[in-house]
C-alpha positions as CSV (number, residue, x, y, z in Angstrom):
1,M,0.0,0.0,0.0
2,G,1.1,3.5,-0.8
3,G,0.2,6.6,1.2
4,L,-0.6,10.3,1.2
5,V,1.7,12.9,2.6
6,L,0.3,16.4,3.2
7,V,3.1,18.9,2.5
8,A,3.0,22.6,3.6
9,S,4.3,24.7,0.8
10,P,5.7,28.2,0.7
11,I,3.1,31.1,0.9
12,G,5.5,33.4,-0.9
13,N,9.2,32.9,-0.2
14,L,10.4,29.6,-1.7
15,E,13.2,29.4,0.8
16,D,10.6,28.6,3.5
17,L,10.3,25.1,2.1
18,S,11.9,22.8,4.7
19,P,14.5,20.1,3.7
20,R,12.1,17.4,4.9
21,A,9.3,18.8,2.7
22,G,11.6,19.0,-0.3
23,R,12.7,15.4,0.2
24,A,9.2,14.2,0.4
25,L,8.2,16.0,-2.7
26,A,11.2,14.6,-4.6
27,E,10.4,11.0,-3.4
28,A,6.6,11.1,-4.2
29,D,5.3,9.2,-7.2
30,L,2.9,12.0,-8.0
31,W,1.7,15.3,-6.7
32,L,-1.9,16.2,-6.1
33,V,-2.3,20.0,-6.4
34,E,-4.7,22.8,-6.6
35,D,-3.2,24.3,-9.8
36,T,-0.6,22.6,-11.9
37,R,0.8,26.0,-13.0
38,V,1.5,27.1,-9.4
39,S,3.0,23.7,-8.3
40,G,5.0,23.6,-11.6
41,K,7.0,26.6,-10.4
42,L,7.8,24.7,-7.2
43,Q,9.0,21.7,-9.3
44,G,11.3,24.0,-11.2
45,H,12.7,25.4,-7.9
46,L,13.4,21.9,-6.7
47,G,14.7,20.6,-10.0
48,V,12.2,17.7,-10.1
49,S,9.6,16.6,-12.6
50,K,6.7,14.7,-11.2
51,P,3.3,13.9,-12.7
52,M,0.6,16.2,-11.2
53,R,-3.1,15.8,-10.9
54,V,-5.6,18.2,-9.8
55,C,-7.3,18.1,-6.3
56,N,-9.3,21.2,-5.7
57,E,-12.9,22.4,-4.9
58,H,-14.0,21.3,-8.4
59,T,-12.7,17.7,-8.1
60,S,-15.6,15.2,-8.1
61,E,-16.2,12.5,-5.4
62,A,-15.7,9.9,-8.1
63,Q,-12.3,11.3,-9.0
64,L,-11.3,11.5,-5.3
65,A,-12.2,7.8,-5.0
66,K,-9.9,7.0,-7.9
67,Y,-7.1,8.7,-6.2
68,V,-7.7,6.7,-3.0
69,A,-7.8,3.5,-5.1
70,E,-4.4,4.4,-6.6
71,L,-2.9,5.0,-3.2
72,K,-4.2,1.7,-2.0
73,S,-2.6,0.0,-5.0
74,G,0.8,1.3,-4.0
75,L,1.4,4.8,-5.2
76,N,2.7,7.5,-2.9
77,A,1.3,11.0,-3.4
78,A,2.2,14.4,-2.0
79,L,-0.8,16.7,-1.5
80,L,-0.1,20.5,-1.8
81,T,-2.2,23.6,-1.8
82,D,-1.2,26.5,-3.9
83,A,0.3,28.1,-0.8
84,G,0.4,27.1,2.8
85,T,-0.8,24.2,4.8
86,P,-3.1,21.6,3.3
87,G,-6.4,21.2,5.0
88,I,-6.5,24.8,6.3
89,S,-9.3,26.4,4.3
90,D,-8.4,23.8,1.7
91,P,-10.4,21.0,-0.1
92,G,-7.4,18.6,0.3
93,A,-9.0,17.7,3.7
94,W,-11.7,15.7,1.8
95,L,-9.0,13.4,0.3
96,A,-7.3,13.0,3.6
97,D,-10.6,12.0,5.2
98,L,-11.3,9.4,2.5
99,C,-7.8,8.0,2.9
100,Y,-8.3,7.5,6.6
101,E,-11.7,5.8,5.9
102,A,-10.0,3.5,3.4
103,G,-7.1,2.6,5.7
104,V,-4.5,4.5,3.5
105,P,-1.6,5.9,5.6
106,V,-1.7,9.7,6.0
107,E,1.4,11.7,7.0
108,A,1.8,15.5,7.4
109,I,4.9,17.7,7.1
110,P,4.3,21.0,8.8
111,G,5.6,24.3,7.5
112,P,4.4,27.7,6.2
113,S,0.9,28.8,7.2
114,A,-0.6,32.2,6.4
115,V,-2.7,31.9,9.6
116,A,0.2,31.5,11.9
117,T,2.4,34.0,10.1
118,A,-0.4,36.6,10.3
119,L,-0.9,36.0,14.0
120,M,2.8,36.4,14.6
121,L,3.0,39.7,12.7
122,S,-0.1,41.1,14.2
123,G,1.5,41.5,17.6
124,F,-1.8,40.5,19.2
125,F,-2.1,38.0,22.0
126,A,-3.0,34.6,20.5
127,Q,-3.1,32.1,23.3
128,R,-6.6,31.4,22.0
129,F,-7.7,32.3,18.5
130,A,-10.3,31.4,15.9
131,F,-9.7,31.0,12.2
132,L,-12.8,32.0,10.2
133,G,-11.4,31.5,6.6
134,F,-13.3,33.5,4.0
135,L,-16.5,35.0,5.3
136,S,-19.7,35.6,3.3
137,R,-19.3,38.2,0.6
138,K,-22.3,40.3,1.5
139,P,-22.2,42.7,4.5
140,G,-25.3,41.3,6.2
141,P,-24.2,37.7,6.4
142,M,-20.6,38.8,7.1
143,K,-21.7,40.8,10.1
144,R,-23.8,37.9,11.4
145,E,-20.8,35.5,11.2
146,L,-18.7,37.9,13.3
147,E,-21.3,38.8,15.9
148,P,-20.8,35.7,18.1
149,F,-17.3,36.9,18.8
150,A,-18.3,40.4,20.0
151,D,-17.5,39.6,23.6
152,S,-14.9,36.9,23.0
153,P,-11.3,37.3,24.1
154,M,-10.2,35.2,21.1
155,T,-8.1,36.7,18.4
156,L,-9.7,36.3,15.0
157,V,-8.1,35.5,11.6
158,V,-9.9,36.1,8.4
159,F,-8.9,35.6,4.7
160,E,-10.3,38.3,2.4
161,S,-10.0,39.6,-1.1
162,P,-8.2,43.0,-1.3
163,F,-11.2,44.3,-3.2
164,R,-13.5,43.5,-0.3
165,L,-11.3,44.8,2.6
166,K,-13.4,47.9,3.2
167,N,-16.6,45.9,3.4
168,L,-15.0,43.5,5.9
169,L,-13.7,46.3,8.2
170,A,-17.1,48.1,8.1
171,A,-18.9,44.9,9.0
172,A,-16.4,44.1,11.7
173,Y,-16.9,47.5,13.3
174,T,-20.7,46.9,13.3
175,A,-20.4,43.4,14.7
176,L,-17.4,43.7,17.0
177,G,-17.2,47.4,18.0
178,E,-13.9,49.3,18.5
179,R,-10.8,47.1,18.6
180,R,-7.4,46.8,17.0
181,Y,-6.8,44.9,13.8
182,A,-3.9,44.1,11.5
183,V,-4.1,43.8,7.7
184,C,-1.3,41.4,6.7
185,R,-0.8,41.6,2.9
186,E,1.5,39.6,0.6
187,L,3.0,37.6,3.5
188,T,6.7,36.6,3.0
189,K,6.8,38.2,-0.4
190,L,8.8,41.1,-1.7
191,H,6.0,43.6,-1.0
192,Q,4.9,42.3,2.4
193,Q,2.9,44.8,4.4
194,V,1.4,44.8,7.9
195,Y,-1.0,47.7,8.5
196,R,-2.1,48.0,12.1
197,S,-4.9,50.3,13.2
198,S,-8.2,50.2,15.2
199,L,-11.8,50.0,14.1
200,P,-13.6,52.0,12.8
201,D,-10.6,53.3,10.8
202,I,-10.6,52.0,7.2
203,P,-7.4,52.6,5.3
204,G,-7.5,54.1,1.8
205,E,-5.8,52.5,-1.2
206,G,-2.8,54.7,-0.7
207,L,-2.2,53.1,2.7
208,V,-3.2,49.5,1.8
209,P,-3.1,48.9,-2.0
210,P,-5.9,46.5,-3.3
211,K,-3.3,43.9,-4.5
212,G,-2.2,40.5,-3.4
213,E,-3.4,38.1,-0.8
214,I,-4.7,39.4,2.5
215,C,-5.2,38.1,6.0
216,V,-6.9,40.3,8.6
217,V,-6.4,39.7,12.3
218,F,-8.8,41.2,14.8
219,E,-7.7,41.5,18.4
220,G,-10.0,39.8,20.9
221,K,-12.0,41.8,23.4
222,R,-9.6,43.1,26.0
223,K,-10.3,43.2,29.7
224,P,-9.8,46.5,31.5
225,K,-6.5,46.5,33.3
226,N,-8.1,46.6,36.7
227,A,-10.5,43.7,35.9
228,D,-10.6,40.7,38.1
229,E,-8.5,37.8,37.0
């Protein structure tokens, strides 16, 4: 029997790929990827050439079952997202779940994560945090998804399109009230930016250009300094 190895891939800087991850990718029989064009660049960086098959949100259940059957027959596959950690806001979790149910061995090689990187760069306390992925696109549903955290001390991490950042911050102010936030843009890339401010401030395009990939970190509700422990 073969197996599935989940490999965290760079979110920007290719030097963040660990030696263990590089070795696993070089030894795999095939790569299961979100986009062959993106993962093809990683193959060029590693100097390897591996067959690639698509595993993304459009992959059918029948195709996933075929992948599992191939792994049971002896193939070893590496599963990658376009950037970051498989299974985190990523459809690769479906394949991992099917592998477990079929008795196919599953391994994971940790590494780059936009969620963890954004939390580090925010400077906010993250002993407890909630990752909400991409929220609804419309302001009303977006607000309702955030409202349960209005009184929570948990730091929140959200993925968002740079073109909807203003809508997100406006909805967050309505749902969460005044609190600090950090917009983390183009993490680990050449034009990485961390913009920290407090709601209801919404930065203009001159301060935060509508380009690249964005994580927004909202600080949890803070206790007054004289509050009881």
